[in-house]
C-alpha positions in Angstrom: -5.1 -17.0 -11.6 -5.4 -13.9 -9.3 -8.9 -15.0 -8.4 -8.5 -16.4 -4.8 -11.1 -15.0 -2.4 -9.6 -13.1 0.5 -10.9 -14.1 3.9 -9.7 -15.2 7.3 -8.5 -18.6 6.1 -6.8 -17.0 3.1 -5.5 -13.6 4.1 -3.8 -11.2 1.8 -0.3 -9.8 2.3 0.6 -6.2 1.7 4.3 -5.4 2.1 5.6 -1.8 1.8 9.2 -0.9 1.1 9.9 2.7 2.0 12.8 4.8 0.9 14.2 6.6 4.0 17.2 8.2 2.3 18.2 11.8 3.0 16.6 13.1 -0.2 13.2 12.2 1.3 13.6 15.5 3.3 12.9 17.4 0.2 9.6 19.2 -0.2 7.1 17.2 -2.2 5.5 19.2 -5.0 3.1 21.8 -3.6 2.4 19.9 -0.4 4.7 22.2 1.6 5.8 19.1 3.5 8.7 16.7 3.0 8.3 13.5 1.0 9.0 11.5 4.2 6.2 13.3 6.1 3.6 13.1 3.5 4.4 9.4 2.9 4.3 8.5 6.6 0.9 10.2 6.9 -0.3 8.2 3.8 1.0 4.9 5.2 -0.7 5.6 8.6 -4.0 6.4 6.8 -3.6 3.2 4.8 -3.2 1.1 7.9 -6.1 2.8 9.7 -8.4 2.3 6.7 -7.3 -1.3 6.4 -8.3 -1.9 10.0 -11.7 -0.3 9.3 -12.2 -2.6 6.2 -11.5 -5.6 8.3 -13.7 -4.6 11.2 -17.1 -6.3 11.6 -20.3 -4.9 13.1 -19.3 -6.3 16.5 -16.2 -4.0 16.4 -13.9 -7.0 16.1 -11.0 -6.8 13.6 -10.8 -10.0 11.5 -7.5 -11.0 10.0 -8.3 -10.6 6.3 -4.9 -8.9 5.9 -1.3 -9.3 7.0 1.0 -6.3 6.8 4.7 -5.4 6.8 6.5 -2.1 6.4 10.2 -2.1 5.8 12.4 1.0 5.4 15.8 1.4 3.8 18.1 4.4 4.4 20.8 4.7 7.0 19.7 1.2 7.9 17.3 -1.4 6.7 14.6 -2.1 9.3 11.0 -2.7 10.1 9.0 0.5 10.4 5.8 -1.0 11.7 5.3 -0.5 15.4 4.6 -3.8 17.2 7.0 -5.9 15.1 10.3 -7.4 16.2 13.1 -9.4 14.7 11.1 -12.6 14.9 7.8 -11.0 13.5 8.2 -8.5 10.7 4.7 -9.2 9.3 1.7 -8.7 11.5 -2.0 -9.7 11.2 -4.2 -6.7 10.9 -5.8 -7.4 14.2 -2.4 -6.9 16.0 -1.8 -3.8 14.0 -5.1 -2.4 15.2 -4.2 -3.1 18.8 -0.7 -1.6 18.9 -0.3 1.8 17.3 2.7 3.7 18.5 0.5 6.5 19.7 -2.7 8.3 18.8 -2.4 11.9 17.6 -5.1 14.5 17.6 -5.3 16.2 14.1 -7.5 19.0 13.0 -9.5 18.9 9.9 -11.8 21.4 8.3 -15.3 20.2 7.6 -18.5 21.8 6.2 -20.9 22.6 9.0 -24.1 21.9 7.0 -25.0 25.6 7.0 -22.7 26.8 4.3 -19.7 27.4 6.6 -16.6 25.5 7.6 -15.5 24.4 11.1 -12.4 22.9 12.5 -12.9 19.5 14.1 -10.5 17.3 16.1 -9.9 13.8 14.8 -8.0 10.9 16.4 -5.3 9.4 14.1 -3.3 6.3 15.1 0.4 6.4 14.2 2.4 3.3 13.5 5.1 4.8 11.2 7.0 8.0 11.8 8.7 10.0 9.1 12.5 9.4 8.7 15.0 10.5 6.1 18.7 9.8 6.6 21.5 8.1 4.8 21.7 6.7 1.2 19.3 4.5 -0.8 20.1 0.8 -0.2 17.2 -0.5 -2.3 18.9 -3.9 -2.9 19.2 -4.4 0.8 15.5 -3.4 1.2 14.3 -6.0 -1.4 16.8 -8.5 0.1 15.2 -8.2 3.5 11.8 -8.7 2.0 12.6 -11.7 -0.1 12.7 -14.4 2.6 9.7 -12.9 4.3 7.6 -13.2 1.1 8.9 -16.7 0.4 8.0 -17.9 3.9 4.6 -16.3 3.7 3.8 -17.9 0.4 4.8 -21.3 1.8 2.4 -20.8 4.7 -0.5 -19.5 2.6 -0.5 -21.5 -0.6 -4.2 -20.9 -1.3 -4.1 -17.1 -0.8 -4.1 -14.3 -3.3 -0.5 -13.6 -4.2 1.5 -11.0 -2.1 1.5 -7.4 -3.1 4.8 -5.5 -2.7 5.0 -1.8 -3.1 8.4 -0.2 -3.3 8.3 3.6 -2.8 11.4 5.6 -3.7 12.5 9.0 -4.9 15.8 8.1 -6.3 18.5 5.7 -7.5 19.6 2.6 -5.6 23.1 3.2 -4.1 24.0 -0.4 -3.3 23.7 -1.9 -6.8 21.0 -2.8 -9.3 17.9 -4.1 -7.5 16.4 -5.7 -10.6 17.6 -9.2 -9.9 16.2 -9.5 -6.3 13.0 -7.8 -7.3 12.6 -10.2 -10.2 13.2 -13.2 -7.9 10.5 -11.9 -5.6 8.1 -11.6 -8.6 8.7 -15.3 -9.3 7.6 -16.3 -5.8 3.9 -16.8 -5.3 1.0 -18.9 -4.3 -1.2 -21.4 -6.1 -3.2 -18.3 -7.3 -0.3 -16.6 -9.1 3.1 -15.0 -8.6 3.8 -12.1 -6.3 2.9 -8.6 -7.6 5.8 -6.1 -7.3 4.8 -2.5 -7.9 7.2 0.4 -7.9 6.3 4.0 -7.1 8.8 6.7 -8.0 8.1 10.1 -6.2 8.8 13.5 -7.7 8.1 17.1 -7.1 8.4 17.9 -10.8 8.6 16.3 -14.2 5.9 14.6 -16.4 4.3 11.8 -14.5 4.0 8.3 -16.1 1.3 6.1 -14.7 0.9 2.4 -15.5 3.0 2.3 -18.7 3.0 -0.7 -20.9 6.4 0.1 -22.5 9.4 2.0 -21.3 9.5 4.2 -24.3 8.4 7.4 -22.4 10.8 6.8 -19.6 13.8 9.2 -19.4 16.7 7.2 -18.1 18.1 3.8 -17.2 16.9 4.0 -13.6 13.3 4.5 -14.7 13.5 1.7 -17.2 15.0 -0.6 -14.6 12.1 0.1 -12.2 9.6 -0.5 -15.1 11.2 -3.9 -15.8 11.1 -4.7 -12.1 7.3 -4.0 -11.9 4.6 -6.7 -12.5 1.9 -6.4 -15.1 -1.5 -5.6 -13.7 -3.7 -8.7 -13.7 -6.9 -8.5 -15.7 -9.2 -7.4 -12.8 -6.7 -4.7 -11.8 -6.3 -3.6 -15.4 -10.1 -3.3 -15.7 -10.3 -1.2 -12.5 -7.4 1.0 -13.5 -9.1 1.8 -16.9 -11.6 3.9 -15.0 -9.1 6.7 -14.5 -6.0 5.8 -16.5 -5.2 5.1 -20.2 -4.1 1.5 -19.5 -3.9 -1.4 -21.9 -2.7 -5.0 -22.0 0.7 -5.1 -20.5 0.4 -2.1 -18.3 2.5 -2.4 -15.2 2.1 -1.4 -11.6 4.6 1.4 -12.0 4.4 5.2 -11.3 7.2 7.5 -12.4 7.6 11.2 -11.3 4.4 10.7 -9.4 2.9 13.6 -7.5 1.7 13.1 -3.9 -2.0 12.7 -4.7 -1.4 9.9 -7.2 0.9 8.0 -4.8 -1.5 8.4 -1.9 -4.4 7.1 -4.0 -2.3 4.2 -5.2 -1.5 3.2 -1.7 -5.0 3.6 -0.4 -6.8 2.0 -3.3 -5.4 -1.5 -2.8 -6.8 -2.1 0.7 -10.1 -0.4 0.1 -10.8 -2.7 -2.8 -10.2 -5.8 -0.7 -13.9 -6.2 0.1 -15.7 -8.7 -2.2 -18.4 -6.2 -3.0 -17.1 -2.7 -2.3 -19.7 0.0 -1.5 -20.7 2.3 -4.3 -18.6 5.2 -3.0 -15.4 3.1 -3.4 -16.1 2.1 -7.1 -13.6 4.8 -8.3 -10.9 3.7 -5.8 -10.3 0.1 -6.9 -7.1 0.3 -9.0 -5.7 -2.7 -7.4 -9.1 -4.5 -7.7 -8.6 -7.4 -5.3 -10.9 -10.2 -6.5 -14.0 -10.9 -4.6 -16.0 -13.9 -5.7 -19.1 -14.4 -3.6 -18.2 -16.2 -0.4 -19.8 -19.5 0.4 -18.8 -19.2 4.1 -21.4 -17.3 6.1 -18.6 -16.2 8.5 -17.1 -14.2 5.7 -20.2 -12.1 5.0 -19.0 -8.4 4.7 -22.5 -7.0 5.1 -21.9 -5.7 8.5 -18.3 -4.6 7.9 -17.6 -1.1 9.2 -17.5 0.7 5.9 -19.1 3.7 4.2 -18.2 7.4 4.0 -17.9 7.9 7.7 -15.4 5.1 8.1 -13.3 6.5 5.2 -13.5 10.1 6.2 -12.5 9.4 9.8 -10.7 6.0 10.2 -9.4 7.3 13.5 -12.8 7.1 15.1 -12.0 3.5 16.2 -9.2 4.9 18.5 -11.3 7.6 20.2 
């Protein structure tokens, strides 16, 4: 279980559920930006890096991944540019071709002579920050459920779907546990879907990958813990590099600061390569399995990877 190789014939699914409630306007920790803004930037970086990971040396994006991004707030909707009512999940090749726009952002870099310079980088944008309305988490999971069921039916040999629900508060339309649990019982021949919950906070003691709910402060936190899947063995092993995990640890963050959430989002797609480059070894919390491919078409040796690709994923859109 949880050992299927990820390739073009057996793509992986990443589905993000994003809280867009009014409280996401609040400043997130010491970032000096709203939770919605920081999270939108993280999601766009995640998508850009996923494109890079799936790009071969001939600059062609191969569909190793399929992606969906749903938001729940004043309404429940797809946030991913290029989707429509008939297509809420897109192959990564289509994601690469259709950003909403490409922004120019400035980053400070070392100049190699002991100084720092400001350099323009191109950054594709698929998802914009939004924060309005309440927190209809049940409706968000309910929109995701049939999408995941259909995807599993169409990809029975694939690695099971990964669903990440990112929220800063309480569900306002009921208890989402039942629908989240139903989703976690869907799956492929390789295992059941992995439902991970990331609770954002600007304060409080963070709890990362707990194996019990003993340290959680209230019923909402305990519900999110129960609605989160246990990390499969390869993910548990990868997480142990930086976190005190043990058997039964779940894909759950509570009171998570911005850097932890951003890492959690980014780690999953970076570790999709069967043999990640050395500089990614400490970024493989979600540790997608990567048995050696027997298909020469699936050789990742000329994939666009490395520090340049990670530092500036926007270079593809220049």
